[in-house]
N, C-alpha and C positions, 0 to 999 in steps of 0.2 A: 503494499500498498505505499502511497506517497505518502511523503510528509506534509503536514498542514501548516501552513501559517497565517497569521492575524497579522492584518495590516492597520494600524490606527493611525489616521491621515485624512485632516478635514481638506485639504485640498486637492481636488479630483486630476489636477495635472501632474501632481506629482507622484498619486496613489497609481493613478497610471502608470507611469514609469516603474515606480516600485512591482507593482503588478507583474510588468514585462518581463523586468528581471528575475522575477521568482518562479514564474511559469516556464522562462527557458532552461531554467536550473532541474526543475522537474517538481517544483512543490505545486500543491494545492493551497489556492490563496481565498481569506476571506476578509472581508474591507469593512470596516468601522469608520464612520465620520464623526464621532463624538465618544465621550466616556461611556454614555448610557449606551448606547450601542453596543461599546466592547464588552460592557459586563453582561449584555445579554446573550452574545455571543462566546464568552467564558461559560458561561453554566450550562449552556448544551453541547461544548466542543472540546474535545483535547487538541491542544497545539503544541506542535513540535518546538516553535521559537515566535517571536513576536517582534514587528518592528515600529516602534512606536515614535509618535510626534511629541514633541516636549509641550506644545501650545494647541490646545483644542478649545473649540467655543464653550464649551463645559467644563475644561480644566486649565487655565491658564498657566498652571506653575507646576507642572509635570507630574497631575496628579493621575495619570494614566500607568506612570513608572510604577508606584509599588503596587497597582492593581495587577499586572502580570507577572511581578516578581511574586507576591504574594500566592499566585495560583501556578508557581513554580514554574514558570512557561521564561525559557532562556530569551532576553529581553536585548535588542538592539535599539540604542535611542537615535533617532535623527530628528536634528534641532536647525532652525537658521539664527537663533540666538548665540553670539560666540564671548558673552563676556563670561570673566571668570566665576561670578557666582552662580551662573546657570550651570556651567562645568562642574562646581563644586557641588551643587545639588545633586547632579546626573550621577557624581560619582560616589557618593554615600550610599548609593544603593548596588547590590552584586551585580549590575548589568554586563552582557557579553563584551559589547564596546557603546562608544556614541559616535555620530560622524555628524559634521555638519555639512549643510545643503547647500553652501557657496558656490560650487563647480560641478561638472559634469563627471570631473573626478571621484566626488563621493558615492556615486551610484556604480563606478566601477569596483570600488572598493566595499560599497555594500554586497555588493554579488559574490566578490571574494570571501567575504564572511560567510555568507549564506551557503556556500559552494563547501566551506571547511567544517560546519558543525556537524553534517552528516557523517563525513569520512572522521571525524574526530572520535564518533561512537565505538570506532573499531581500532582506536589507538591508545595503548595502555603507557601512561609514564610513570616511571621509577621515581619516588623522591628519597634521596639519601640526606638525612640530617638527625645529628643525636638530638638537637631541639625538638622536642614536642610541639611547642608553639610555632616554629617556622614551619616544621610539616604540615601542621593543622593551617595554617595561612597559606601556604601553596596549594594545597590542597582543595581550599575554597576556590581560587583562581580559577583551577584547571575544571573544576567540575562545572562550573558556569560554562565553559566552553564545551561540557560534555566527555571529555576524556575518561578512560578508564585510569583507575590509581594504583599503583602498590606502593608499601614504604618500607623503607628500612634505616637500620637506625645509625649502621656504618657499614664500612667498606666489606666487610665479612659477609654481614648477613644481608648487605647489596646483592653480592654474588650469588648466594642462595636463591634471592628472588629472581634472579636471571636463569637460573637453575627451572625454577617451578612455575615463571609464566613465560612462554616462548614468544607472546604477541609483545613485549616492551619495546617500543622504537625508539624511547627519547629517555635520558637518564639525566635527572637534576640532583647534582651531590654537592654538598658542601665540602670543604676540605679541612677544616680541622674538628676533625672526630677521634675516637678512641678505635684502639684496635687496628684498625686501617683509614689512614686519611683518604682526600677525594684525589688528589693527585697519584697516589700510588693505585688506587681504584682504576681511573680512567686509563691510567696502564693497562693493567691486567684486563679488562674488556679489551683493550685494543689488542691484544692476543690474539684473541677469537673473533672479535667482531669489528666490521670496517664500519666508516661513516654511513653507508649504503645500506647496513641493515641496523644501527643503533647511534642515533644524535645523543651526545655528551655534552651537557652545559653545565660548565662549574660555576660555584657561587660560593663567596666569603665576603667575611665582614671587615677582612683586614684592611688595613691601605696600603700594604705591601705590593707594589706593582709586579714584583717578581712571580706574585703566587698567579698570578694569569697567566704570566709568561710561563710557568711551569705546567700549567693546566694546558695550554694550547700546544706544547712542546710533547706533550705524552699523548697526545690524541684528541684533545676536546675540539666540538666545535664551535663553541661560542663561551663568554663568559661574561657573569653579570656580578655587581658587587652588592652586596645588602647594604640597608634596607634599599630595595628594587623600585623603580616606579611601575606600577601595573602595567600601563599600557604598553611600556617597553618590553615587560615581560613575557605578554601575550604576542607581541610582536616577534622576539628571537625565538620562541618556540614555534609558533605558525613558520616561520620564514627557515626555518630550518628543516621544518617537515616537508615545506615546498619544495626546499633544493632536494632533500630526500628523494621525495617523489620525482623530481625532474630528471636527476640520475638515472632512476630505476626505468623510467618511462624511453629514456635516450637509451641504455640497455638493452632493453627488450626488442627496441625497434631494430637494433645493429644485431640482435640474435634473433630476429623472425622474420619468416619468409613474407615477402612484403604484400604475395595474393592471397595465401591461405590462412595466414596467422600462426602454423606451427613453427616450430623451431627449424633455422636453418642450418645448411651442412656445415657452416661454420661453428655453430654452437653446438652441434651434434659431436664432432669430432673433439672438441675440447672438453664435455661432459665427458664422452666415452673414454677418455685416454685417463682421465681423471679417476672415473669408477672402475676402471680394468687394473690399474694401480693398486688402488684403496681397497677394493674387494677380490679378495684371494679366493677364487673358485674359478671354475670352467664356464662362462656366459654364454648364454643364447644371444645368437642375433637373427635377426630375419631382413632380409631386402625383398621388397614389394615392387609390382610394376602394372600398370594399369592396363588392360590389352587392347590392342588395336588403336590406342589413341590419336595416332597420326592418323587415321581415318575420321576419327572425330573431327578433328579441325578442317582436314580436305572436305567432307562432306557438309557439316552442318556449321563452320567458321570457328575461328578464335575464341568468341565468346563462351560460345556452347562447351569449347572446351576450358574455360577457365570456370565454366559452372563446374562442370563434372570435379576437376581439381578439388574445390571449394567444398562440394557435398561428400569426396569422399576423404576428404581431409578433416572434416567436421567429425565422421564415424572415428577417424583416428584418434582424434584428440577422446571422443567420449569413450572409447572401448580401451585405450592403452595410456594416455595422457595423464593419467593421475599418478598410474603406479611404474611406468616405466619409460625410457626415454626415447621419444619420437622424432622425427626431422622430415621434412622435404629435402632431399638431396639435391632433386633438379628436375625438371620437366615432368615426368610422370613417375618418378621413379622415388620410393621412399623406404626408411630404415626403422626398424626398432630393436633397441637394444633391452633386453630383459634384464630388470637388477634384483631376481631372485633364482635359485636352484631350482623352482618347481617346473622343470621341463616339460614334462606331461601336459599340465596345465597350461602351460603357454601354447603349446602346438594342438591344443584344442581351443584355445581363445583365436589363435590363428587362422583355424578352421572354421570359426563362428564367423570372425571378421570377413574372411572370403566368401561365405554365403551369403552374409548380410548386404556385400556390395554387389552380390549378384542380382539380389532382390530389387535393390533401390528401383524407383523410377523418379528417372530425375526430370524437371519442367525445362525447357530451354526453349524462351520463347513460343510457348505451344505446343512445341513437341517432345515428346515423352523418350528419353534415351535410356538405354540400360546399358552398363558397362560390366565385366568381370576382372579380376586381378590375379597375377601371379604370384606367389610364394616359395623362396627358396630359404632356409634356415638351416642354421647349424650350429654346433656348440664347439666352444674353443677354449683351452685353457693358455692364455696369451694376453699380455699387455698391449697388443700393437690392433688397434683398430682398423689399419687397413687391412693386415691380415686377417683378421677374421670377418671383413665386409667383402673382401675378395671370395672368401669361401662360401658365404651366403651367397656370394651371385653366382658362383657356378651352379650351386644349386637351383637359382632363379633361371638360369638358363636352361637347364634341364627342364622345368617347371613349364617352358616355353616351347620347347622341342617336342614335349611329349603332348602338347594341345592344348596347352593354359589353361586358365582357371582351375588353379590345386596349386596345392602344397607340397613341395619335394623337401624332406627332411635328409641332411647329408653328414 
């Protein structure tokens, strides 16, 4: 179900822009043009978050803010008033953020915040500090933004939390702690995880600039001095996560086949070489090829060929992608490296895949196409990806020679 957003705004032009922004992201939107209508809507709806105007016809001093906060609705305040008094009034409430309406950039920033909130529900942040009050304060900040929370009182217990929760993406750690300080913790985390896996933000109340340098030199991504400004804190956490996601996107694009979305040849060889060296047993590898694919392109056009590749790839991902290493090596050729020793089960899965492909009815511009696939599979105790693929390819050649649409085990 799409998350539901409450817009409390009396200016129709502004609410129209806000609604457009929210709909484009994927929210359901209700609009209230007064405090009274907002009260009515909140009584009968559950809202994921709210965007609240500071000045309304029946609430000229921000009275809508405690309304949504009191209903446990994460609240973003938008205001045309820029004075310090207004800002201080807004910031006395645990709001997600406040945004001034002075430019078009305000709506770009609003869009960014609305995108982040659903993402944050899947991001766990580990707070590491021996001060209970500091942990409580940081936790209150993070909960406003819908983050999941884990806590630790020192570096030793932080490492235990990392073992317990594999969804921790951000570690916020103080330096001055018993048993293991934050700089040492950062160094130990970086022995196992890089910045693409875990963001580390160091914090400290010291005025010694060497502490920030030590954090950064030992692998921290950022540093904040306590007491920190809440808005700066939010920006640092969000921007580090955005950078982490951007790097992951770039890596995913570099490792994915542009047409099918499956891992590409480069990624397959990198991962296979690592897997063959790490797992000391005879691995099973399959080479797969769509039969008579050239005829599909010749008779129906390359657009039809692309549709066939996408449909077969979708089935690849569904049947193998969650448990084994799959890839489109090029053209109509695919490979599977099985990550376990269940050879009989894997061969049965390949046979099931072959049969399922043969039963596909692929719609190509109103025409129904059916294809088959030939499979060669082998088992070899080797650390060479090239070697095991060549053996599987020989079995694939035999499958083609013996009539196609079959599995040959060698």
